[in-house]
N, C-alpha and C positions, 0 to 999 in steps of 0.2 A: 599705306597708314590708315585709312581710310577702308577698306576691307576688311583690316583688323579690328578696326574700333566697334566694324556692326558686328562682325565673327562673335567679341568678348560680350558686347552688349546681347547679341540672346541667349548667349550663355546662362545668364547673371540669375542668381536664386537657384541654379539645376540641384547646387550641391544638399540644399534647405530639403526641395522635394526629392532625393536622392538617400540624404537623412532620416524621412522619416518614411518613406517604404521600406528601406532595408530594417531600421528599428521596431516597427510592427510585425513584421517577419521573426527578427530576434525574441521581443518579448514574448511573442506567440509560440516561438521554439522551449524557449526558456522556460514560460509555464507551464507546456507540455510533460518536461523531463520534470520538474519539482512534483507535478501531477503524479505520474510512474511512480517516483519515488515515495510517494505515500503507499500508494497501493500497494507497493513491496514491502512498505513496509507494516502495514496492516495485513498482509495476508502474514508475512513470516512470525508476528504476535500472537498472531490466531494460531498458528501453528504451534509453535511453542507452549502456548497458553492448553490448547488439546493434549500436548505430548507431555504435560505436569498434571494434568486431571488424569492421564490413563497409568502414569506412575503411581499415585496420589492412591487409586483406585484398584492397584494393584498389589498392593503389599497386603501382607498378612491383618486379618480382623478389619479390612475395607470393603464398601461395596461398591455396586454401580453408583446409586444416590452419592453417595460422600465425593467419586470421580466427577460426577456432574456439575456440585456444587461447587469443589474446588473449582472446576476450570470455569465457571460462572464468574466465581469470585474474583479471580487471575482476571476474567477480560476485562469485569467491570474498573480494577483498578489502571490495568494498564491500559484501556482503552476507553471505554463507554459503555455501561449497561445494555444500551440500545441494543449491540451487537451481541450480545451474548442470551438473545431471541430462543433461536432453536438449537441447545445443547442436550445432543443422544449420544446414546452405550450401550453396547453390548460386547459380549464376550465370545471372540472369533476361534478359532481353533487352524495353527499356522503349523504342518508337517509336527499334530501330535502333541503339541504344545498350547497350553491354553492365553489367551492371551485379549486384552483387555482394548476395546480401539472405542475412540469417541468420537464424534462429527460434531463441529459448529456448522 
């Protein structure tokens, strides 16, 4: 009986320490997953804005400058105007077909 009481007294408070150690790791993993989700969201949004700007520039009677302006406006409204710092466009030929390429 005395040995058991001494053993239980030695483990007293260990649940609090275990919870603290595990919760620190879980919070770090959770924040990493959230940050990864934000990065993927921004990347997908930038790709969609560039594709829409390229479609806009590829229409008849539209120029590359209009496609760049459209891309910049979409990025500014969807995310932040500071992310649209370098928007470049060019025409490329793929299998003999002229296409518009917009790089963000």
